C-alpha positions in Angstrom: 6.0 5.2 1.8 5.6 8.9 1.9 3.5 10.7 4.6 2.0 14.1 3.9 1.2 16.2 6.9 -0.4 19.1 4.9 -2.8 18.1 2.1 -2.4 20.4 -0.9 -5.4 20.3 -3.3 -5.6 21.4 -6.9 -8.3 23.8 -8.1 -8.5 27.4 -8.9 -5.4 29.5 -8.6 -1.7 28.7 -9.1 -0.9 25.3 -7.7 2.7 26.2 -6.9 1.6 29.3 -5.0 -1.0 27.3 -3.1 1.6 24.7 -2.2 4.1 27.2 -0.9 1.5 29.3 1.0 0.2 26.2 2.8 3.6 26.0 4.5 3.6 29.6 5.7 5.4 30.0 9.0 6.9 32.4 11.5 9.8 30.1 12.1 13.3 31.1 10.9 13.4 30.3 7.2 16.3 30.1 4.7 15.1 31.2 1.2 17.6 29.9 -1.3 18.2 31.7 -4.6 15.6 34.4 -4.0 16.4 37.9 -2.7 13.1 39.5 -3.7 10.6 36.7 -3.5 6.8 36.6 -4.2 6.6 34.2 -1.2 8.3 36.4 1.4 5.0 37.6 2.9 4.3 34.0 4.0 7.8 33.7 5.6 8.4 36.9 7.5 11.4 35.5 9.4 13.3 34.6 6.2 16.9 34.9 5.4 17.5 35.2 1.7 20.5 33.8 -0.2 21.6 34.6 -3.7 24.8 34.4 -5.6 24.2 37.7 -7.4 25.8 40.6 -5.5 23.2 43.0 -7.1 20.2 40.9 -5.8 20.0 42.6 -2.4 19.9 39.2 -0.6 20.8 39.0 3.0 23.6 36.5 2.3 25.5 36.7 -1.0 27.2 33.3 -1.6 27.3 30.1 -3.6 24.6 27.8 -2.2 27.0 24.9 -2.5 28.8 26.3 0.5 26.4 28.1 2.9 28.1 30.4 5.4 25.6 29.5 8.2 25.7 27.3 11.2 24.5 23.7 11.1 20.9 23.0 12.2 20.1 26.7 12.3 16.9 26.9 10.3 13.5 25.4 10.9 12.4 25.8 7.3 14.2 25.9 4.0 12.4 27.3 0.9 14.2 26.6 -2.4 12.2 27.5 -5.5 13.4 27.0 -9.1 17.1 26.9 -8.1 18.2 23.2 -8.0 18.4 23.0 -11.8 20.9 25.9 -11.7 23.3 24.1 -9.3 26.3 22.6 -11.1 26.5 20.0 -8.2 23.0 19.3 -7.0 24.1 16.6 -4.5 26.4 19.0 -2.8 23.7 21.6 -2.6 21.2 19.2 -1.1 23.8 18.1 1.4 24.2 21.7 2.5 20.4 22.0 2.9 20.4 19.0 5.1 23.3 20.3 7.2 21.7 23.7 8.0 18.2 22.4 8.6 17.2 21.6 12.2 16.0 18.1 13.1 12.3 18.0 12.4 12.6 21.0 10.1 10.9 21.2 6.7 12.4 21.6 3.2 10.1 22.7 0.4 11.7 22.7 -3.0 10.5 23.2 -6.5 12.4 22.4 -9.7 12.1 21.7 -13.4 11.5 18.5 -15.4 10.1 19.1 -18.9 11.1 22.7 -19.5 13.1 24.9 -21.9 16.5 26.4 -21.4 16.4 29.5 -19.2 18.8 31.8 -17.3 21.7 30.4 -19.4 24.5 29.5 -19.2 23.7 28.4 -15.6 21.0 25.9 -16.5 22.4 22.5 -15.8 19.9 19.8 -15.0 16.3 18.5 -15.2 14.9 16.1 -12.6 12.4 13.2 -12.7 10.5 12.5 -9.6 12.4 9.3 -9.2 15.7 11.2 -9.4 14.5 13.6 -6.7 13.6 10.8 -4.4 17.1 9.4 -4.8 18.7 12.8 -4.4 16.7 13.6 -1.2 16.9 10.1 0.3 18.7 11.3 3.5 15.5 13.2 4.3 12.1 11.8 5.2 10.3 12.5 1.9 6.7 13.4 2.7 5.3 14.2 -0.8 6.3 14.8 -4.4 3.8 16.7 -6.5 3.7 17.2 -10.3 3.3 20.9 -10.9 1.4 20.5 -14.1 -0.5 18.0 -16.2 0.7 16.9 -19.6 -1.2 19.4 -21.7 -0.5 22.2 -19.2 3.2 21.5 -19.7 2.9 21.7 -23.5 1.1 25.0 -23.1 3.9 26.2 -20.8 6.5 25.2 -23.3 4.7 27.2 -26.0 4.5 30.2 -23.7 8.2 30.0 -22.9 8.9 29.8 -26.7 6.9 33.0 -27.1 8.7 34.8 -24.3 12.2 33.7 -25.5 11.8 33.9 -29.3 11.4 36.4 -32.1 9.4 35.1 -35.1 10.2 35.9 -38.7 8.4 38.6 -40.7 9.0 41.8 -38.9 7.5 43.4 -35.8 3.8 43.2 -36.7 4.0 39.5 -37.9 6.1 38.6 -34.9 3.4 40.0 -32.5 0.6 38.4 -34.4 2.2 34.9 -34.4 2.9 35.2 -30.7 -0.8 36.0 -30.0 -1.8 33.0 -32.1 0.6 30.7 -30.2 -0.5 32.0 -26.8 -4.2 31.3 -27.8 -3.2 27.8 -28.9 -1.4 27.3 -25.6 -4.5 28.4 -23.6 -6.6 25.9 -25.5 -4.1 23.0 -25.1 -3.9 23.6 -21.3 -7.5 22.4 -21.0 -7.1 19.1 -22.9 -5.7 16.8 -20.3 -9.2 15.2 -19.8 -8.7 13.5 -23.2 -6.1 11.2 -21.7 -7.6 8.0 -20.4 -4.4 6.2 -19.1 -0.7 6.9 -18.9 2.3 4.6 -18.6 5.9 4.9 -17.6 7.2 2.8 -20.4 6.5 2.2 -24.1 5.4 -1.3 -23.5 2.5 0.1 -21.4 3.1 -2.3 -18.5 3.7 0.3 -15.7 1.0 2.8 -14.9 2.1 6.4 -14.4 0.6 9.9 -14.1 1.6 13.2 -15.7 4.5 11.8 -17.6 5.2 15.3 -19.1 5.1 17.3 -15.8 6.9 20.6 -16.2 8.4 20.3 -12.7 7.9 19.0 -9.2 7.3 20.2 -5.7 9.1 18.0 -3.1 8.4 18.3 0.6 10.8 16.7 3.1 11.5 16.5 6.8 14.9 16.2 8.4 14.9 13.2 10.8 
C-alpha cells in the first residue's frame, strides 16, 4: 500500500510542474542531471549534478558514482534522467545512499516516448518496473504524467520536433502545422475511453495504459 503525504491534483497547468512545485523546500536538495533547471526556484538550496562539463553544474560526475557523503541530502530531485542511465539499479542505489533517513526522492522518467538525446537513451519504465526498482524505499505514490490520448499527442509533437518532412521547406512547415493541430485535438479525446485493461483478455482493470511517463515519490526509511 502506498501512502501519499502531499496530494497532487490534475487540472489547469502542467501536471509535472505542479507535482514538483508541491515539494518545494529550503532543505538541502540534490538535483540530478540538471545544471540549469526550471525547478531551481523551488529548491534554493540545491546542488546540481550533471555529466556534461559544459553544463555549469555544481558537481560534474557520472551519477552512477556520486562523489558526496552518504545520507547528506534531505531531498533528491531527478527529472528525466533515469532513462539515460546505462545501469538504472546502480543509479537508484546511489540515490538511496546519499539520501538522509526520512528524506524524499521525487523522480520523473519516460514510458511511452520517442528516442531522444541519443545515443544515451537506454530504457523505458512501466510503473510496475519502477516499484520493483525502488522497493528499498517507501514508495508513497506513482503518478501517470499523461492520459492515453495526451501521450499520442506528445508523440506527434516529438515527431514534429525531431523530423523533416518531404517536399521542401514550405511543405515541411505546412505539414508540421497540420500535425501539431491534429495533436492538439487528440489530446482532448481521452473522455471517449470507457474502460481500460492491463491485458488483452480484458480481465485486469488498468488506467492510462499509454502514459508517456511517471512521477514516483519515495521516502527513505
